[in-house]
N, C-alpha and C positions, 0 to 999 in steps of 0.2 A: 598417515600413521606415523609417528616419529619413536625412536629408541632412546632409552634411556639406561644409566646405570645408576643405580643405588648403591652407595657405598656406606656400610655401617661399621660406625666408630664407636669404640666402647673404652671408658676409661681404664687405666690399669688397675684402679682398684675392684672395678667390675668384674674386669678377667679373674682377678684373684677370690673374688666373692663366688665365681661360678665353680672354682676349683673344691672350695669348701661347702657346696652343697650336698645335702643328702641326694641318694638315688632320687627318691620321691619329689623332692625339690627340683632337681635338675630334669625331671621327666613333665612335670608341671610347665615349667619355663619351655622346654621344646614345644608342648602343645600350642603355648601362646603363638610361637613362630609358625605352627603347621597351620592352625587357623586363619592367620591372617595371610599367609603364603597360599594357602587352600582356596581362600577368597578371591585372590588375583588370578590364580589359575582358573577358577571357575568363570572368571568373565573373560577368559582370554588374554589378559594383559601381562600374565609373566610368560619371558621366553626362557627363564633358567635363572638359578640361584645356588650359590655354593657358601658355606662356611670355610673360614681360613683357621689354620692351626696358629698357635701363637709364636711360633718359630719359622725361621727362614735364613735366607741368604741376601745380602744387600752387595750390588757391584757397583761401584763408582768410580767416575772420573774418566780421563784418558787411557788410563793404564788398567782401568777395570778392576781397581783392588776389591777383593772380595771380604766381607766381614760378616759376623753371624749377625743376626738382626730378624725382625724388628726388635728393638730392646724392650723388655718388659719394665725396666725403670722408666720409660717415657711416659708421657702425661697420659696419652691415649694409643690406640693400637686399633687395626682394620681387622674387623670380626668375620667380614664376609661381605658379599656383593649380590645383586639381583640385577637382571637385564629385565626391561620391561617394554611395553610399547603403550604410548599415550597419544593423544592427539596435539596435546600443547604442553609446556613445562607446569602451567597451572594444574593441569590434570595429575600430572607425574607427581606434583607435591601433595596433592590430595592424598592418592594413594599412600605415599610414604607418610602420611600423619597417623597412620593406623599401626606402624611398626612398633613392635615390643622393646625395642632397643632404647626408648624413650623413658622406660619405667626403672631402667639402670642407668639414667642419666647420661645415656647415649646421643648419638646425632647421627643423621642421615644425610650425607652430600649427594647431591641430585646433579647428575650431569648428562648432558644430552650428548648421543654418540652422533660423530660427524660422519655425513653421508658423501663420500666420494664418488658416487656414481651419477 
């Protein structure tokens, strides 16, 4: 069984749309994620998941210059991630296809975790 990271990308417009949702609309959106994540957890495929706040810090270069970021003016933002296990890339892709991020024109980056052991 291999491990994969799913990285959830939202457009900056989708991030702004979430902020404008009513509490009921936001709860309905959260429930879609809970159903999808719960299904993966029930199959023993999900190893962990977290959402990310839209702000943070970025260190860059040899001097490790710190700036505020990521930038909400950007085209897209990483909204969260999930670690899961699957037998193959194809299987991980199939699991990713059920992600609710696609309803907001988002995307899922699927990366296999390198095994150093």
